Each structure stands twice: as structure tokens, then as C-alpha cells.
TIVEX-469726 format. One record per residue (C-alpha): residue number from 1; x, y, z. Coordinates in pm, whole numbers. Layout:
N
@n->NUM; x->X; y->Y; z->Z
...
! end
This chain:
596
@n->1; x->13008; y->7133; z->13186
@n->2; x->12907; y->6797; z->13038
@n->3; x->13030; y->6730; z->12686
@n->4; x->12783; y->6683; z->12402
@n->5; x->12815; y->6329; z->12265
@n->6; x->12820; y->6348; z->11883
@n->7; x->12837; y->6076; z->11616
@n->8; x->12977; y->6222; z->11292
@n->9; x->12925; y->6024; z->10971
@n->10; x->13148; y->6166; z->10696
@n->11; x->13051; y->6072; z->10337
@n->12; x->13418; y->6102; z->10223
@n->13; x->13764; y->6066; z->10377
@n->14; x->13857; y->6435; z->10351
@n->15; x->13569; y->6531; z->10578
@n->16; x->13686; y->6273; z->10832
@n->17; x->14022; y->6451; z->10856
@n->18; x->13851; y->6788; z->10911
@n->19; x->13637; y->6639; z->11192
@n->20; x->13950; y->6493; z->11354
@n->21; x->14132; y->6828; z->11345
@n->22; x->13831; y->7010; z->11490
@n->23; x->13793; y->6750; z->11766
@n->24; x->14151; y->6809; z->11883
@n->25; x->14078; y->7177; z->11945
@n->26; x->13741; y->7150; z->12120
@n->27; x->13683; y->7025; z->12474
@n->28; x->13306; y->7082; z->12472
@n->29; x->13221; y->6779; z->12259
@n->30; x->13283; y->6403; z->12265
@n->31; x->13313; y->6316; z->11896
@n->32; x->13298; y->5970; z->11736
@n->33; x->13386; y->5981; z->11364
@n->34; x->13286; y->5721; z->11104
@n->35; x->13320; y->5728; z->10725
@n->36; x->13039; y->5606; z->10500
@n->37; x->12818; y->5734; z->10221
@n->38; x->12442; y->5685; z->10185
@n->39; x->12336; y->5327; z->10282
@n->40; x->12680; y->5251; z->10422
@n->41; x->12648; y->5554; z->10648
@n->42; x->12298; y->5453; z->10751
@n->43; x->12411; y->5101; z->10848
@n->44; x->12696; y->5250; z->11054
@n->45; x->12445; y->5457; z->11250
@n->46; x->12204; y->5166; z->11298
@n->47; x->12489; y->4961; z->11448
@n->48; x->12610; y->5240; z->11677
@n->49; x->12286; y->5420; z->11769
@n->50; x->12244; y->5218; z->12090
@n->51; x->12558; y->5381; z->12234
@n->52; x->12344; y->5673; z->12341
@n->53; x->12467; y->5965; z->12131
@n->54; x->12301; y->6301; z->12186
@n->55; x->12305; y->6398; z->11818
@n->56; x->12431; y->6282; z->11477
@n->57; x->12601; y->6500; z->11214
@n->58; x->12624; y->6410; z->10844
@n->59; x->12571; y->6564; z->10501
@n->60; x->12331; y->6559; z->10207
@n->61; x->12165; y->6233; z->10104
@n->62; x->12349; y->6043; z->10377
@n->63; x->12198; y->6269; z->10643
@n->64; x->11851; y->6218; z->10495
@n->65; x->11883; y->5839; z->10500
@n->66; x->12010; y->5845; z->10859
@n->67; x->11724; y->6068; z->10966
@n->68; x->11471; y->5819; z->10832
@n->69; x->11633; y->5528; z->11019
@n->70; x->11689; y->5651; z->11376
@n->71; x->11514; y->5868; z->11630
@n->72; x->11828; y->6053; z->11738
@n->73; x->11835; y->6417; z->11610
@n->74; x->12036; y->6455; z->11287
@n->75; x->12209; y->6782; z->11191
@n->76; x->12287; y->6829; z->10823
@n->77; x->12618; y->6994; z->10729
@n->78; x->12501; y->7267; z->10495
@n->79; x->12680; y->7344; z->10168
@n->80; x->12776; y->7710; z->10178
@n->81; x->12790; y->7934; z->9875
@n->82; x->13164; y->7956; z->9937
@n->83; x->13196; y->7574; z->9911
@n->84; x->13019; y->7575; z->9573
@n->85; x->13203; y->7882; z->9447
@n->86; x->13537; y->7722; z->9533
@n->87; x->13447; y->7418; z->9320
@n->88; x->13329; y->7636; z->9028
@n->89; x->13652; y->7838; z->9036
@n->90; x->13850; y->7513; z->9036
@n->91; x->13664; y->7408; z->8719
@n->92; x->13706; y->7738; z->8531
@n->93; x->14011; y->7614; z->8345
@n->94; x->13826; y->7301; z->8229
@n->95; x->13756; y->7326; z->7856
@n->96; x->13459; y->7085; z->7836
@n->97; x->13093; y->7129; z->7927
@n->98; x->13013; y->7095; z->8296
@n->99; x->12701; y->7050; z->8510
@n->100; x->12628; y->7085; z->8883
@n->101; x->12445; y->6781; z->9018
@n->102; x->12334; y->6665; z->9362
@n->103; x->12051; y->6650; z->9614
@n->104; x->11860; y->6968; z->9695
@n->105; x->12097; y->7058; z->9981
@n->106; x->12359; y->7140; z->9715
@n->107; x->12154; y->7250; z->9415
@n->108; x->11939; y->7510; z->9593
@n->109; x->12251; y->7704; z->9698
@n->110; x->12405; y->7652; z->9351
@n->111; x->12102; y->7812; z->9180
@n->112; x->12119; y->8119; z->9400
@n->113; x->12492; y->8154; z->9341
@n->114; x->12469; y->8102; z->8962
@n->115; x->12183; y->8354; z->8935
@n->116; x->12375; y->8607; z->9140
@n->117; x->12703; y->8570; z->8949
@n->118; x->12530; y->8503; z->8615
@n->119; x->12699; y->8165; z->8558
@n->120; x->12538; y->7971; z->8272
@n->121; x->12568; y->7622; z->8424
@n->122; x->12310; y->7344; z->8398
@n->123; x->12197; y->7232; z->8747
@n->124; x->12054; y->6882; z->8804
@n->125; x->11871; y->6791; z->9128
@n->126; x->11860; y->6427; z->9239
@n->127; x->11530; y->6320; z->9396
@n->128; x->11653; y->5970; z->9476
@n->129; x->11968; y->5761; z->9456
@n->130; x->11810; y->5543; z->9188
@n->131; x->11733; y->5844; z->8965
@n->132; x->12085; y->5989; z->8989
@n->133; x->12240; y->5756; z->8731
@n->134; x->11970; y->5825; z->8470
@n->135; x->11999; y->6202; z->8522
@n->136; x->12378; y->6199; z->8473
@n->137; x->12349; y->5971; z->8169
@n->138; x->12111; y->6225; z->8011
@n->139; x->12359; y->6506; z->8088
@n->140; x->12641; y->6308; z->7929
@n->141; x->12431; y->6247; z->7617
@n->142; x->12377; y->6626; z->7607
@n->143; x->12752; y->6680; z->7589
@n->144; x->12853; y->6725; z->7955
@n->145; x->13184; y->6565; z->8055
@n->146; x->13247; y->6719; z->8400
@n->147; x->13019; y->6705; z->8706
@n->148; x->13047; y->6926; z->9015
@n->149; x->12866; y->6709; z->9267
@n->150; x->12832; y->6532; z->9600
@n->151; x->12949; y->6174; z->9669
@n->152; x->12647; y->6018; z->9497
@n->153; x->12715; y->6212; z->9179
@n->154; x->13086; y->6134; z->9194
@n->155; x->13018; y->5759; z->9224
@n->156; x->12781; y->5754; z->8925
@n->157; x->13005; y->5985; z->8720
@n->158; x->13279; y->5725; z->8760
@n->159; x->13045; y->5453; z->8630
@n->160; x->12968; y->5668; z->8323
@n->161; x->13338; y->5754; z->8267
@n->162; x->13270; y->6122; z->8335
@n->163; x->13506; y->6352; z->8522
@n->164; x->13392; y->6492; z->8856
@n->165; x->13486; y->6750; z->9115
@n->166; x->13350; y->6677; z->9460
@n->167; x->13191; y->6979; z->9629
@n->168; x->13350; y->6947; z->9971
@n->169; x->13246; y->7110; z->10296
@n->170; x->13504; y->7339; z->10449
@n->171; x->13605; y->7370; z->10813
@n->172; x->13365; y->7661; z->10857
@n->173; x->13060; y->7459; z->10747
@n->174; x->13153; y->7165; z->10970
@n->175; x->13214; y->7393; z->11270
@n->176; x->12875; y->7555; z->11207
@n->177; x->12710; y->7209; z->11209
@n->178; x->12878; y->7119; z->11541
@n->179; x->12764; y->7448; z->11696
@n->180; x->12410; y->7388; z->11568
@n->181; x->12418; y->7037; z->11716
@n->182; x->12523; y->7183; z->12054
@n->183; x->12238; y->7435; z->12044
@n->184; x->11991; y->7160; z->11957
@n->185; x->12103; y->6946; z->12251
@n->186; x->12110; y->7240; z->12496
@n->187; x->11763; y->7352; z->12384
@n->188; x->11632; y->7019; z->12514
@n->189; x->11859; y->7018; z->12818
@n->190; x->11585; y->6900; z->13053
@n->191; x->11507; y->6597; z->12836
@n->192; x->11875; y->6509; z->12803
@n->193; x->11927; y->6544; z->13178
@n->194; x->11642; y->6299; z->13233
@n->195; x->11794; y->6064; z->12976
@n->196; x->12136; y->6075; z->13146
@n->197; x->11978; y->6022; z->13486
@n->198; x->11775; y->5718; z->13382
@n->199; x->12069; y->5581; z->13186
@n->200; x->12283; y->5610; z->13497
@n->201; x->12021; y->5434; z->13707
@n->202; x->12001; y->5150; z->13455
@n->203; x->12374; y->5098; z->13414
@n->204; x->12461; y->5127; z->13785
@n->205; x->12244; y->4826; z->13875
@n->206; x->12391; y->4475; z->13883
@n->207; x->12212; y->4396; z->13559
@n->208; x->12216; y->4500; z->13195
@n->209; x->11945; y->4642; z->12970
@n->210; x->11886; y->4618; z->12598
@n->211; x->11598; y->4784; z->12413
@n->212; x->11501; y->4690; z->12058
@n->213; x->11283; y->4898; z->11826
@n->214; x->10978; y->4758; z->11642
@n->215; x->11198; y->4641; z->11353
@n->216; x->11423; y->4441; z->11589
@n->217; x->11719; y->4679; z->11572
@n->218; x->11911; y->4755; z->11890
@n->219; x->11794; y->5097; z->12008
@n->220; x->11949; y->5125; z->12356
@n->221; x->12215; y->4932; z->12542
@n->222; x->12355; y->4966; z->12893
@n->223; x->12669; y->4781; z->12784
@n->224; x->12977; y->4998; z->12769
@n->225; x->13168; y->4983; z->12441
@n->226; x->13458; y->4797; z->12601
@n->227; x->13229; y->4572; z->12803
@n->228; x->13019; y->4434; z->12520
@n->229; x->12995; y->4065; z->12592
@n->230; x->12979; y->3872; z->12267
@n->231; x->12841; y->3558; z->12432
@n->232; x->12550; y->3745; z->12590
@n->233; x->12463; y->3925; z->12269
@n->234; x->12467; y->3594; z->12081
@n->235; x->12222; y->3450; z->12333
@n->236; x->11994; y->3753; z->12295
@n->237; x->12000; y->3712; z->11916
@n->238; x->11901; y->3347; z->11958
@n->239; x->11585; y->3441; z->12148
@n->240; x->11518; y->3785; z->11996
@n->241; x->11246; y->3665; z->11757
@n->242; x->11055; y->3508; z->12047
@n->243; x->11109; y->3814; z->12270
@n->244; x->10977; y->4051; z->12002
@n->245; x->10665; y->3836; z->11966
@n->246; x->10572; y->3734; z->12323
@n->247; x->10611; y->3966; z->12626
@n->248; x->10702; y->3872; z->12984
@n->249; x->10916; y->3574; z->12891
@n->250; x->11219; y->3461; z->13089
@n->251; x->11493; y->3233; z->12962
@n->252; x->11802; y->3120; z->13151
@n->253; x->12136; y->3006; z->13014
@n->254; x->12456; y->2902; z->13185
@n->255; x->12769; y->3062; z->13039
@n->256; x->13084; y->2938; z->13208
@n->257; x->13042; y->2994; z->13584
@n->258; x->12728; y->3213; z->13579
@n->259; x->12358; y->3172; z->13514
@n->260; x->12214; y->3456; z->13305
@n->261; x->11841; y->3519; z->13305
@n->262; x->11696; y->3721; z->13015
@n->263; x->11353; y->3873; z->13081
@n->264; x->11162; y->4070; z->12819
@n->265; x->10897; y->4340; z->12847
@n->266; x->10703; y->4524; z->12577
@n->267; x->10689; y->4904; z->12604
@n->268; x->10456; y->5115; z->12389
@n->269; x->10564; y->5466; z->12292
@n->270; x->10348; y->5662; z->12047
@n->271; x->10173; y->5337; z->11950
@n->272; x->10504; y->5172; z->11859
@n->273; x->10618; y->4859; z->12041
@n->274; x->10968; y->4850; z->12190
@n->275; x->11111; y->4535; z->12351
@n->276; x->11318; y->4575; z->12667
@n->277; x->11542; y->4284; z->12770
@n->278; x->11673; y->4281; z->13127
@n->279; x->11976; y->4061; z->13191
@n->280; x->12038; y->3940; z->13546
@n->281; x->12321; y->3714; z->13655
@n->282; x->12398; y->3488; z->13948
@n->283; x->12672; y->3234; z->14024
@n->284; x->12611; y->2886; z->13883
@n->285; x->12595; y->2597; z->14127
@n->286; x->12797; y->2360; z->13909
@n->287; x->13019; y->2362; z->13602
@n->288; x->12866; y->2437; z->13263
@n->289; x->12914; y->2076; z->13145
@n->290; x->12770; y->1918; z->13462
@n->291; x->12482; y->1688; z->13367
@n->292; x->12319; y->1700; z->13711
@n->293; x->12121; y->2018; z->13635
@n->294; x->12014; y->2124; z->13287
@n->295; x->11822; y->2436; z->13185
@n->296; x->11578; y->2445; z->12893
@n->297; x->11356; y->2725; z->12761
@n->298; x->11043; y->2712; z->12547
@n->299; x->11204; y->2907; z->12258
@n->300; x->11446; y->2610; z->12239
@n->301; x->11154; y->2390; z->12134
@n->302; x->11277; y->2359; z->11775
@n->303; x->11572; y->2157; z->11901
@n->304; x->11579; y->1779; z->11940
@n->305; x->11536; y->1824; z->12315
@n->306; x->11165; y->1876; z->12262
@n->307; x->11047; y->1792; z->11909
@n->308; x->11113; y->1425; z->11908
@n->309; x->10979; y->1079; z->11849
@n->310; x->10885; y->1045; z->12217
@n->311; x->10679; y->1363; z->12211
@n->312; x->10481; y->1233; z->11913
@n->313; x->10435; y->886; z->12058
@n->314; x->10277; y->1024; z->12375
@n->315; x->10026; y->1225; z->12175
@n->316; x->9871; y->895; z->12064
@n->317; x->9623; y->679; z->12252
@n->318; x->9433; y->727; z->12577
@n->319; x->9727; y->891; z->12755
@n->320; x->9723; y->1192; z->12521
@n->321; x->9409; y->1343; z->12677
@n->322; x->9546; y->1299; z->13031
@n->323; x->9878; y->1465; z->12938
@n->324; x->9691; y->1757; z->12782
@n->325; x->9472; y->1815; z->13086
@n->326; x->9752; y->1765; z->13340
@n->327; x->9965; y->2018; z->13149
@n->328; x->9716; y->2296; z->13221
@n->329; x->9728; y->2242; z->13597
@n->330; x->9958; y->2405; z->13854
@n->331; x->9954; y->2087; z->14062
@n->332; x->10265; y->1866; z->14092
@n->333; x->10275; y->1558; z->13869
@n->334; x->10431; y->1215; z->13921
@n->335; x->10513; y->1032; z->13597
@n->336; x->10569; y->658; z->13640
@n->337; x->10662; y->393; z->13389
@n->338; x->10913; y->134; z->13281
@n->339; x->11245; y->227; z->13127
@n->340; x->11208; y->371; z->12776
@n->341; x->10841; y->474; z->12800
@n->342; x->10917; y->844; z->12736
@n->343; x->10884; y->995; z->13084
@n->344; x->11129; y->1277; z->13007
@n->345; x->10942; y->1379; z->12694
@n->346; x->10610; y->1383; z->12874
@n->347; x->10767; y->1614; z->13132
@n->348; x->10887; y->1846; z->12858
@n->349; x->10543; y->1841; z->12692
@n->350; x->10384; y->1941; z->13023
@n->351; x->10630; y->2228; z->13053
@n->352; x->10574; y->2347; z->12695
@n->353; x->10198; y->2350; z->12741
@n->354; x->10196; y->2439; z->13108
@n->355; x->10122; y->2758; z->13302
@n->356; x->10490; y->2854; z->13343
@n->357; x->10607; y->2789; z->12987
@n->358; x->10740; y->3146; z->12956
@n->359; x->10990; y->3075; z->13237
@n->360; x->11283; y->2831; z->13247
@n->361; x->11250; y->2453; z->13271
@n->362; x->11503; y->2301; z->13515
@n->363; x->11584; y->1930; z->13490
@n->364; x->11750; y->1786; z->13801
@n->365; x->11870; y->1434; z->13723
@n->366; x->11888; y->1266; z->14064
@n->367; x->12099; y->989; z->13916
@n->368; x->12396; y->1228; z->13898
@n->369; x->12344; y->1424; z->14221
@n->370; x->12588; y->1341; z->14501
@n->371; x->12530; y->1427; z->14868
@n->372; x->12747; y->1737; z->14834
@n->373; x->12563; y->1854; z->14522
@n->374; x->12229; y->1787; z->14685
@n->375; x->12325; y->2006; z->14980
@n->376; x->12410; y->2288; z->14737
@n->377; x->12074; y->2249; z->14567
@n->378; x->11881; y->2247; z->14895
@n->379; x->12069; y->2526; z->15075
@n->380; x->12207; y->2766; z->14813
@n->381; x->12011; y->3085; z->14740
@n->382; x->12107; y->3055; z->14371
@n->383; x->11948; y->2711; z->14344
@n->384; x->11663; y->2654; z->14096
@n->385; x->11456; y->2564; z->14403
@n->386; x->11470; y->2931; z->14504
@n->387; x->11298; y->3036; z->14179
@n->388; x->10939; y->3149; z->14147
@n->389; x->10704; y->3043; z->13865
@n->390; x->10947; y->2802; z->13703
@n->391; x->10900; y->2436; z->13614
@n->392; x->11131; y->2197; z->13800
@n->393; x->11159; y->1835; z->13686
@n->394; x->11310; y->1584; z->13930
@n->395; x->11420; y->1305; z->13697
@n->396; x->11486; y->958; z->13839
@n->397; x->11361; y->1069; z->14181
@n->398; x->11397; y->711; z->14309
@n->399; x->11778; y->743; z->14277
@n->400; x->11800; y->974; z->14579
@n->401; x->11950; y->829; z->14894
@n->402; x->11747; y->806; z->15214
@n->403; x->11922; y->1119; z->15347
@n->404; x->11857; y->1315; z->15027
@n->405; x->11494; y->1206; z->15025
@n->406; x->11440; y->1327; z->15381
@n->407; x->11597; y->1664; z->15299
@n->408; x->11374; y->1702; z->14995
@n->409; x->11058; y->1614; z->15187
@n->410; x->11151; y->1864; z->15459
@n->411; x->11232; y->2138; z->15204
@n->412; x->10902; y->2091; z->15018
@n->413; x->10703; y->2092; z->15342
@n->414; x->10860; y->2411; z->15481
@n->415; x->10917; y->2635; z->15176
@n->416; x->10595; y->2605; z->14971
@n->417; x->10810; y->2484; z->14682
@n->418; x->10511; y->2318; z->14515
@n->419; x->10311; y->2642; z->14535
@n->420; x->10590; y->2868; z->14407
@n->421; x->10680; y->2647; z->14110
@n->422; x->10539; y->2365; z->13898
@n->423; x->10698; y->2038; z->14012
@n->424; x->10723; y->1724; z->13797
@n->425; x->10872; y->1394; z->13916
@n->426; x->10957; y->1074; z->13729
@n->427; x->10974; y->733; z->13895
@n->428; x->11102; y->416; z->13729
@n->429; x->10868; y->121; z->13766
@n->430; x->11027; y->-223; z->13790
@n->431; x->10901; y->-569; z->13883
@n->432; x->11050; y->-534; z->14228
@n->433; x->11016; y->-182; z->14370
@n->434; x->11272; y->-90; z->14637
@n->435; x->11147; y->30; z->14977
@n->436; x->11292; y->375; z->14897
@n->437; x->11092; y->394; z->14573
@n->438; x->10776; y->285; z->14753
@n->439; x->10830; y->550; z->15023
@n->440; x->10889; y->814; z->14760
@n->441; x->10578; y->715; z->14563
@n->442; x->10361; y->721; z->14877
@n->443; x->10488; y->1065; z->14979
@n->444; x->10436; y->1217; z->14634
@n->445; x->10089; y->1073; z->14587
@n->446; x->9950; y->1104; z->14940
@n->447; x->10127; y->1391; z->15118
@n->448; x->10212; y->1610; z->14817
@n->449; x->9890; y->1515; z->14633
@n->450; x->10065; y->1467; z->14301
@n->451; x->9863; y->1393; z->13993
@n->452; x->9986; y->1050; z->13883
@n->453; x->10042; y->957; z->13520
@n->454; x->10139; y->596; z->13454
@n->455; x->10290; y->543; z->13108
@n->456; x->10199; y->198; z->12986
@n->457; x->10469; y->-24; z->12844
@n->458; x->10457; y->-66; z->12468
@n->459; x->10340; y->-429; z->12493
@n->460; x->10022; y->-304; z->12662
@n->461; x->9947; y->-46; z->12395
@n->462; x->10008; y->-262; z->12088
@n->463; x->9714; y->-97; z->11910
@n->464; x->9914; y->229; z->11909
@n->465; x->10223; y->76; z->11747
@n->466; x->10111; y->132; z->11381
@n->467; x->10041; y->502; z->11452
@n->468; x->10367; y->548; z->11643
@n->469; x->10555; y->372; z->11363
@n->470; x->10401; y->599; z->11098
@n->471; x->10499; y->916; z->11284
@n->472; x->10855; y->804; z->11343
@n->473; x->10900; y->682; z->10986
@n->474; x->10801; y->1031; z->10875
@n->475; x->11080; y->1181; z->11086
@n->476; x->11326; y->924; z->10951
@n->477; x->11222; y->1003; z->10593
@n->478; x->11303; y->1369; z->10658
@n->479; x->11634; y->1307; z->10834
@n->480; x->11760; y->1024; z->10610
@n->481; x->11616; y->1142; z->10279
@n->482; x->11400; y->828; z->10246
@n->483; x->11053; y->777; z->10098
@n->484; x->10929; y->487; z->10307
@n->485; x->10549; y->448; z->10313
@n->486; x->10523; y->190; z->10589
@n->487; x->10561; y->-178; z->10673
@n->488; x->10424; y->-471; z->10477
@n->489; x->10108; y->-610; z->10637
@n->490; x->10280; y->-930; z->10754
@n->491; x->10578; y->-725; z->10880
@n->492; x->10345; y->-500; z->11082
@n->493; x->10183; y->-804; z->11241
@n->494; x->10523; y->-925; z->11362
@n->495; x->10610; y->-573; z->11474
@n->496; x->10290; y->-537; z->11675
@n->497; x->10322; y->-880; z->11836
@n->498; x->10680; y->-821; z->11956
@n->499; x->10694; y->-762; z->12337
@n->500; x->10933; y->-461; z->12321
@n->501; x->11091; y->-504; z->12667
@n->502; x->11277; y->-173; z->12631
@n->503; x->10969; y->6; z->12500
@n->504; x->10998; y->321; z->12286
@n->505; x->11377; y->328; z->12307
@n->506; x->11392; y->-14; z->12147
@n->507; x->11123; y->63; z->11889
@n->508; x->11306; y->377; z->11785
@n->509; x->11635; y->189; z->11751
@n->510; x->11489; y->-93; z->11541
@n->511; x->11295; y->141; z->11311
@n->512; x->11609; y->344; z->11245
@n->513; x->11799; y->26; z->11149
@n->514; x->11516; y->-81; z->10919
@n->515; x->11493; y->262; z->10756
@n->516; x->11865; y->266; z->10680
@n->517; x->11861; y->-72; z->10498
@n->518; x->11524; y->-29; z->10322
@n->519; x->11533; y->76; z->9957
@n->520; x->11171; y->1; z->9872
@n->521; x->10850; y->192; z->9955
@n->522; x->10755; y->-67; z->10218
@n->523; x->10972; y->-227; z->10487
@n->524; x->10979; y->-598; z->10417
@n->525; x->10881; y->-883; z->10646
@n->526; x->11221; y->-1055; z->10616
@n->527; x->11404; y->-739; z->10730
@n->528; x->11171; y->-694; z->11027
@n->529; x->11211; y->-1060; z->11124
@n->530; x->11591; y->-1036; z->11098
@n->531; x->11626; y->-726; z->11318
@n->532; x->11372; y->-844; z->11575
@n->533; x->11559; y->-1174; z->11601
@n->534; x->11867; y->-970; z->11692
@n->535; x->11668; y->-816; z->11977
@n->536; x->11528; y->-1148; z->12104
@n->537; x->11825; y->-1239; z->12330
@n->538; x->11740; y->-931; z->12534
@n->539; x->11387; y->-1059; z->12594
@n->540; x->11347; y->-1285; z->12901
@n->541; x->11226; y->-1626; z->12786
@n->542; x->10908; y->-1745; z->12955
@n->543; x->10941; y->-2061; z->13162
@n->544; x->10855; y->-2380; z->12977
@n->545; x->10512; y->-2516; z->13045
@n->546; x->10449; y->-2892; z->13063
@n->547; x->10093; y->-2953; z->12954
@n->548; x->9913; y->-3280; z->12998
@n->549; x->9759; y->-3321; z->12655
@n->550; x->9552; y->-3616; z->12777
@n->551; x->9327; y->-3370; z->12958
@n->552; x->9019; y->-3208; z->12813
@n->553; x->9055; y->-2881; z->12620
@n->554; x->8891; y->-2701; z->12909
@n->555; x->9152; y->-2837; z->13154
@n->556; x->9440; y->-2750; z->12918
@n->557; x->9310; y->-2391; z->12888
@n->558; x->9288; y->-2368; z->13265
@n->559; x->9654; y->-2479; z->13303
@n->560; x->9762; y->-2215; z->13048
@n->561; x->9572; y->-1945; z->13240
@n->562; x->9740; y->-2047; z->13568
@n->563; x->10087; y->-2027; z->13407
@n->564; x->10021; y->-1681; z->13256
@n->565; x->9872; y->-1563; z->13587
@n->566; x->10192; y->-1673; z->13763
@n->567; x->10411; y->-1492; z->13508
@n->568; x->10207; y->-1175; z->13561
@n->569; x->10250; y->-1200; z->13940
@n->570; x->9877; y->-1269; z->13995
@n->571; x->9777; y->-950; z->13809
@n->572; x->9443; y->-1051; z->13660
@n->573; x->9411; y->-745; z->13435
@n->574; x->9748; y->-811; z->13266
@n->575; x->9671; y->-1183; z->13245
@n->576; x->9339; y->-1120; z->13070
@n->577; x->9508; y->-876; z->12833
@n->578; x->9776; y->-1130; z->12733
@n->579; x->9520; y->-1405; z->12680
@n->580; x->9293; y->-1179; z->12477
@n->581; x->8992; y->-1231; z->12703
@n->582; x->8795; y->-1001; z->12931
@n->583; x->8851; y->-983; z->13306
@n->584; x->8500; y->-1116; z->13366
@n->585; x->8574; y->-1421; z->13147
@n->586; x->8899; y->-1482; z->13336
@n->587; x->8720; y->-1451; z->13670
@n->588; x->8446; y->-1692; z->13556
@n->589; x->8700; y->-1958; z->13447
@n->590; x->8893; y->-1937; z->13773
@n->591; x->8572; y->-1947; z->13976
@n->592; x->8450; y->-2254; z->13790
@n->593; x->8770; y->-2455; z->13839
@n->594; x->8809; y->-2353; z->14202
@n->595; x->8461; y->-2473; z->14276
@n->596; x->8353; y->-2137; z->14412
! end
């Protein structure tokens, strides 16, 4: 016969000892005993209720509070007439005035007993814990100095310097409560059998389950008491607020040598929402501190990984609309740009606002992937590439070797990787693209049909620099405790005209230096000039141009255009941009001097 699993919450230590003695002599129950009165007892139950007890036993006001907090049946240990009579007899030799005080579970039996035995004793019934102190104070003012009471009355009597005798429950009353609890459980035997069956099914799987009630308290757990994994529970607490709010989310975290995936579902029972969290695990491909593969989740978006200067800077200008629209698509995306243009942050923005934002975001940094690691990623069933409906970001895709590139192309072509997941790639643009980078770009754009997003270097979006500067200064004001309004007009002109060869990375670095040294509302021209001069050695100097000043102004202008055109590798659009003229004007000047 299966034992009845009982949680006993004793309001006082003496009752705990009685429970322990009873437990030793009964083999039909599995008894867990805790000591706590009123709110303390309720908190004990809230913390332990997920351990799947069949029934809870407590007494008086503590039992009432527990009953209002959990859905597990609660059996109240009744106060027998014998329990009250024993306390009255104990007080007979007391010379002062006494009262009987407590919640209705005590006082209703006391009234019957006093009427039957014709005891002239004032009886006070507590309707709430807050009203107990006032009621006993009134009794004290009326001359009472001894209280026969429950634990609530005893605690307040102590505050008022009154004597008290605790009306305790005897072994008989506690045994009666245990027998009543058994009857209650057996009367719903079919329901409990179903519960045990489903519990067994849940806990026998190679996964764990947690269920939280509408208030966010743990209601059910498949963890055994000894197997409670603190690390896993801490992770769940990190994401619990998001899980309670949004259903069907999945987050993944690596803990030591395993990847744990936490998936939530919302269940509605009697119009109340419960949140079930299923925890699956699989072996990790690499060590926890390996920087080759990183896992992010949308609920992590408050961290610096997502909310950053780069994210703000790419929400400015013409690119913002393209990023927004590309984010909504399931199609793969190729992000190109020079170093420091914010490719990683654009990828994270596309994930956050993309169709699979409720699933993990895997970042595979090809710069740190060896041949052996790449083989693991391509061939292992626990690889992120085996996922469905996740976002996978191949960072620095041009860093793959020829062999790795061929394996990736073959894998994508034969496994529908781009249909099962959202793929994002980043490719570094330099003045001289390697053959491998060109091959990769052609494959991604032509065979994989990637949407291409080219992030302009900062020197080609100088009109955006004041807006970018304002947003980043705001973040610096918050982090550094500053109150900087902006740059002086002359300082902003210098700032905007600077070529920024390292793009947003360099802008961020210089602004941080300026914010640290600035003590005035506006950043001064001299400070901007000083820090930009420190950056100048990193800027390639343009070749000197020998101009024949004996020529006409028209001829001199033509020579300048030819030199700029050479520096821009014959790119007429960039040349026109640098010279501040339109492409049609540039074309007209070249046509005129070439005699076309």
C-alpha cells in the first residue's frame, strides 16, 4: 500500500515532538515536519509545496493562512474539549483574572465547554492577526492578567507583559488529524493515482519540469529533493519574469559541459494561467569559456550585449529602414562593412526584432574556429546547426579556410539549413578583398540569395555624426554621472570633418575620453582638437600633390579631381562625395577635359 505523503506544519515546538513520535510508530504515512506559526508557516509551505505532498496538516490560524496560499488540501488539527479542559484545570490555582482567547477553532469549543461546566470565563475570538493585539490590550485594561490561548495569543500576551498558557493539542487530536488526512486522500484515490502516474511520466524522461502558479510561485517540480540543481534554478529565476509574460519562448545556456534549453508554455486551468518550464539538456561542443560559439537570448537584452552604442547608431540614417525591414524576413542576410561599422550589433538587432526572437541566438565567430572545431560544428548532432527556428550568426565568415568554406557550402545545400533557421553572415570589407572573401560573397549573394546590407563607413555618413554623438553622450552621462549637453559648434565641425578610419569603434573611444575630461556643459574645441590629433597617426596620409599653379583655375581643379579619383581607386561616386559635387558634375568635368 502506497504511503500518504503529508507535510505537517507545527505552530510550536511541542507539537513537532508529538508528530515525530507518531511518525515512528506509523508505516502508512510519509511525514515531513516543519515548525512555524502563521506567516512563517505559510512561507514554509509555499517553499515546499512543489515537492508534491498529498495533504498538509496544521492548526488554527496557521492552517487558515496555508489554505489561502496553496491548492493542496489542508487538514486542521481540531482543539478538543479535553485539550481546553486540561488548560483550564492547569490555571485553576492561578489567583488572577483569566481569559480564553484565540481564533474560532479554539473559542467555539471553549464556549460549549464553559457553558456545560458553568465556568465564568471571558472568551475572546480573534477575527484577524492584526486585531488580536487590540483585543488582548482591552482584556488587560479590564483586569485580566492570564490568557489561555493559541500561539498568536501567546505572542501578543508576551508583548503586553501578560501571562499565558498555551492550549496545546494532544496526541489524540494529532492522530485524528492524520487519520482524517488519510481519508481525504483515499476518497480522491483516482485523482491521486492519476497525479502519481503523470508525475512518474514527467520525472522518468531525460528532462525536468517546473510549473509556476499565476503569482510566480513554484507549484510543481520534477526535481528530487536531493537533486535540486542550484545553477539551473538560478537560471530559471533569471528568465522567470519573461517566461510568465510571453509563452513559447526558448532560451539556452551553457553550464559547465552541458547546454540546457529552457522552454516555457502557458497552461490555463479554471481561467488561471500556469507557466510550465521544460528543461532539456545535451552535451556542449566546447568548453564553457570557449569564445568560438556564444549563446544569447532575447531576455538578455538588458545587458550590454544588446543595448549599446552600436545599436543606437544603426537606428540613425538611411540604413535604419533597411535594418527594420530585413529583420522581419526569414531570408538569410549578409552584412558587409569596414572594421568598426557595427556589424555585430546589426546582427543582434535583426535577431531581437526577427521572426525567431523567442529562440536562442547563436554566434559562431569563424575567427576562432579551427579545422577540428569546424568538423564538430558540421557533423555533431548537438551542434547549433542541428537546431530548428533559431538564429545563427556566422561572424567573420571570411576567416574560414578554403576547406571549411567548402564544407559549409555543402552543408547548407544539403540540409536546408537556411530554411530551418534564420542565417546571418558578416563579411569584412577591405581595400583589397582576398579571393576567398570574393568567393564567399558571391556564394552568399548569388547561390544562397542573401539579402545584402552594406554598412557605410563613418566618413560617408558624416551627416549622422551629430545624432550618433548625442545618443552616445547620453549613455556616457548615465554611466559616468556627467551632464554634458553636446559639443561646441566649432568642435562639432572638426568632429564631423574627421575621417574616422576605424569608424564607430574609434568614435566611441574618443567620445569616452572627451566625456571623462569635460567638466563643462559643452565639450570644448581645444579638447576635441587635442584628442583627434592623438588619433591622426593612425590615419593614412594622402600622397602629396604637386600642382602647377601657373595653370588656369579650371586646369588646377581638374588635376585635383584626378588625384582624388586615383585615391578612391577610380570610384566616381566616392570621388564626387569627397569633392562635394554631384556625380553628373564630375562626369561633365571629366568629359570636357578628355575631349569626349
